N, C-alpha and C positions, 0 to 999 in steps of 0.2 A: 941439060942436066935435070934428072929424074928426080922428082921428092920419094919415089917409093924405089926401092931396090929390085933386082931382077927377080924373077922366081926361077932360080935355076934348081935349087932344093926342093921346091914344092912336091907335095905329093899328089899322087892323079886320084887317089881313092882316100875317104877315110881310115881303112883298114892300114895302110901305109903308114900313118901318122905313129900307131901302137906298134909299129915293126913289123906286120904281117903283109906279104906282098900282095897276097889275094886270097880268097876266100878259101882254098882248098889248105892253105899254109894255116891259117884260121883254126879251121875244122881240125885239123891236125894237131893243133897245139890243145885245145881243148879236149880231146880224145885222149891225149896223153897224161894230161892232168886229172882225165876222170880214173885212167887205166890206175894212174899212181896212188889216188884216194882209194880204191876199191883194194889195192895191195896193203894198205896201211889200215885199212877197217879190218881185212881179213887176216892180217896178224896180230890184230888187238883182240881180236873174238876168238883167235887159236890161244893166246895167253891167258884171255878169261876161264876159257874151257880147261886149262891146264892148273889153274888156280882151284877151280871149283872140283875138278877130278881130285887134285890132292887133298882138300878138305873133305870129300867124300871117303876117301882112302883111310885119313886119320879118324874119320868117326867110325868108319867102319870097324877097324881095328881095336878101335878103344872100346865102342858099345857092342860090336855086331860079334863078338867073341874069339877073333884071331885076326892074322894079318889077310889083307886081300888077296885073294888068287887070281884074279883077274875077272872079265865079265864075259 
């Protein structure tokens, strides 16, 4: 009888420990995460642009002499 359990579920590489079978799997996961971050950032920037545009339109209609007609 052995003191150590058999290594049936041992991983062949350190990447397997994290759930990635190979380097291309890890690379794809990292690229997907980066794409998601860029989408979130661009959505955030669009919302800031819309807020800034609304504030500019309000200022222009109050102090600029009328309703904004567009740029």
